[in-house]
N, C-alpha and C positions, 0 to 999 in steps of 0.2 A: 503494500501499500503505497510505500514511502511517507508516511505520515507522523509527526514527532508531536509530542504534547512538551509545547514549552513552558507552561505552568499551572497547577492545580492551587484552587482555595475551595476552604467552607468558609461559611459561617454561624453560628449557630447564639440563637439567642440566651440568656443568663437565665431565665428561672428554669424550673425543671418542674416534672410531676414525675411522684413519685409512684412505684410499683401499689404501696395503698390508696394513694389518692387515685391512682388508674382502676383498682380492683373495685374502690366506691361508685366511680363514674359509672360503669361496667355492670355494675351489680354482681360480680362473679371476688371467689376469695381471692388472696394475694397470693396464695400458694398457684393459684392458677395461672397469674399473670408470671409469676418465675417461672412456672413451667416453660411458658411461649419462648423463654429465653431475654426476657425484658426486666431488666431492675429502675429504670426512669430514661423520662425522654425531654426533651428541651420543647418549651411552648412560648413561644412569641407574646409581648404584652402586649394590652389590647391596643387599637389603635395605629399597629403596626404595619404598613404596606408590605407588601408580598418585592415588589419592583426595589423598594428601598432595601429590604435584605437584600435581593439579588445582588444590585448596586455595591454591596458592602464587599462580597465575591468577586464580582468582578475587578474594582477597583486592587484587589489582594492581588489577582491574577497578573492583573496587567503591570502591575508593579511601575518603575519610575517608565514605562513606554509610553508614546502623546497618544490616549485616545484617539485622535482625529487619523492615527495609523493603521487603526484598524477597521478591516474593509467586511466585514460580517460580522452578524452578532447571531445567534439563533437563541432562543429562547426553546425550554421544554413546560410547555402551558399544562401540567398534570393536573390542580387546582386549579381556585378561583382567583384570579390576579385583582388589583384592587378595585374594578367593579366589570360588571360582565361587557364582553366583545369591544375592548380596548386592544392595542397593539404595543403589549407588555416591550417587544425589541427596541420600537422605536423611543421608548418612555426611558427605560433604560441607555440607550445609545444618547438620550438630552442630557438626561442626570450623571451620565463621566464626562460630559464635555466630547463627545463623539461628532462625527459628521452625519449631521442632518439633514441639509440642501444638494451636497456633491455628490456622485456615485456613492451609494451604501446599498450594501446587499442587509436586508433586518427579517427575519422570519419569525413565525410561532407554530412551534408543533405540537403535534399531539401524537402519541403513540402508547397511548395507554399508561399503565404503574412500572410499565418494567420496560421500557424503549429506549432509553440510553445509549445503548451501545449501536444499536441502529440507527440514530443519529450523530453518532461520531463517525460513521462510515459515510452516511449522506453529507456530512459537513466533508468532511476528507474527499471525498469525491470531487467537491466543489472547486476546494483546493488545488487539485491535481489537474479540475478541466477547465478553472477559470482564470485566464493569464490576469485579470483585473484584482483578483485575492489575492493577498498573498499573508495574512493573517488574520486565524477565522477565532473569535468566543463560543462557547455555549453555555450559558446559564438555566439555571430553575431555580428554584425558591417556592415554598411551599409554607401553608397557615392552614392546620385542619382546624380551628375554634370553632369557627359558625359555619364550618360544611362538612361535620363529618357527626356519625352518630356517637356522642362522647367521646372521637379519639380511637376508634372500633372499625375494623375492616376486616368481617369474619375471624380470620386468626390471627389477626397483625392490629398491633396497637401503632398511631401513624404519631411520627415528631415530627414538626418542624426544621427550619432550616433551607438553608441553600447555599448554590456554589455554584464553582465557573471552571472552567478549561480554558486556553489560550494553544490551539494548532497551528502549525503551520508544516510546509512540505521540504521535505528534506533535512532535521534536523542531526543531527548527531547523539542528542540523548533522550530518553523517553519515547524508542520508537515501537505503533503498534506494529508489530510482530502479523497477528491475525485478527482475525473478525468471525467467530461462526453463530447465526443465529437460526433459531428454531420457531413453530409457530403450531400452537397445540389449539389450531382453530377450530375445530369442534364444540371449543369450551369457549367462547368469542365473546360472548354475555357475561363474564364474570362481574364484572362492575364498575361501577357510572355513575351519572346524576340522573335518576328516573327522572324529573322536568326538565323542563329548560327549552324545547322542541317541539316542534310542531304537535306533537301526540299528545304531551302532558307540558302544559302549558305552566309559567309560574304566574301565579295570582294571588293577591292577598292574604287566600285563608293558606296558602302554600308556606308562601314565607312565616305566619304568624305563628303555623303550627309547627315548625322550625322540620318542617318536609324536606327540603331542597337539599339536600345532604347526598356527599360520595356513600353508598351503600352496594352491599350485594343485589346483583338486577336476579341473576336466575341460582338458586341454588341448588339446580343439576348440575350446569354447568362450572359450577365452585367446589362442589366433592369430584368432579370427574377430572379437575384441576389438580388440585390436591391430592388424590390417587397416582395421578401421572409426573407429577412435579419433578421427584427427586431423581427416577430414572432420565426423562429430558435435559436435567442439568446437569446428568453423567454424560449423556451421551454428547453434548453440545460442546460440552469442556474439553472430550474427549474431541471432538471436532476442529478442535479451535488449535491443541495440541499440535494436531496430524497435519493442518494446513500451514504453522508453523514451521514442521521438520522434526519437531521436538516431541518427547515423551515426558511424561508424571519426574523421570529422574534429572531433567533437564532445569528443573521448575525451583526456585528457592525457594519462592513464595508464594502463597495462594488468599486471594481476595475471594469475601463470600456475601453477597450485597442480596439478604430474606427478612424474611416474615417469620420464621420457628424456627427454636433451635434444631427439634430434633431432626428435622427437614437439611438445615444447615449444617449439622454433624453427620447425617449422612450422607450427604455430596463430597463434604470435604474427606472424611476417609478412606476414598475412592482414589483418592490420590499419593496418600503418603508423604506427605509436606507438613511439618511441625509448626510453620512459620505460614501464621495465619492472621487474615486483618477483618475483620466482621465488627461490624459498628452497630450489631444489633444491642448486646445487652444497653451502653449504654444512651443509645438514640432512639431505638424502638425501629419503625420499619417507615425507611426514609426514599421508598419509590424511584421518582425518575434522579434523585441525589444520590443515592446508595453506590453506584457505579462512581461520580465522583468522588467522595468521599473516600471511598478504597484508593482510587489514582493519587486522590491527596496523599493519604497516609504513606503512600510507598515512593511517589517520585519526592514528599518533603522530607522524610525521613534518612539523615545522615550517615545511618549506618547501614544503610542497604548501596552496595559496591556497585560501580560501573560494569555495567556486565552482566547484572542479577537478575532474572524473568520473574514476573509474577503472570498467573494463570486467574483473569477474574471472571466468576461467575455470578451472575444475575438468575436469580428466581423471585417470580414477586407473583401477588395477588392478577395475573393478565396471563394473556395468552403464550406473549411474547419471553420466551428464558433465552438468556443469549450470553457469550463467554468470548471473552479476548487476551490475546497475551501481550505483553510492554514488556521491553528491554530496557532495563534505565541505562 
């Protein structure tokens, strides 16, 4: 692919919700929350804007680089942004002082709860194929206080946060060696907003009764995903290794972006790697932010040596199953 990750950054609000608090919100025992692998999650303060959180991560990722030198900004619109039907990518560019009048490529993508690796591939292809793009940024930002069922989504607890990646072509560090994608397309109605389209409009009653939430849409699809997600994660990871011309013995680190400790452990144990990056316990299920969090942990860790490789596996409450290999 010849695409490199120049930098990666995340931002998490200081406020935490403990396992005890999550249990009370969900009406279950603390033991059940801990069994899922979650000790706490981060929660944004009331009135925080999703694009403002994204700006914190983007500014950290670009560092001293002139924001006007960014040719492309792709925003992953998993949840609800500052207000409905806005353009978060252009709003972020404006807030960081980037180009908003000259030639600029800004996009808002939605690939469910687990589509970040696919978006990295798309943005990487645009970098390779468009000579007018030399520096691209991918960002996401998630706040679930108002648009979730007490931060519960099936078997997961939703954490807030933001992240950003800066990609270039032909860099010498953090090279993407391979990407593998799989779709459990037969379970494509797992989760989403039930209201907001032409079939189920948002009216005052829906807003007042807190029905405009991100939720499980089809229980049978959810159960089917739960039954097959572990094997699909292993298969996709094996495919990423094969595409990179590697075996599991060539991997120094493994990163798992998931929502359930039992499933995460099942997948990771197949690859025999002792260096595991897993944000679940301290941050909950991060959806589109999960891959960025793992990448940031890997590329910003000074103890990781040049040439070390990480296999990143993403399994979410979603039909998408993804994996990638990065060499530092």
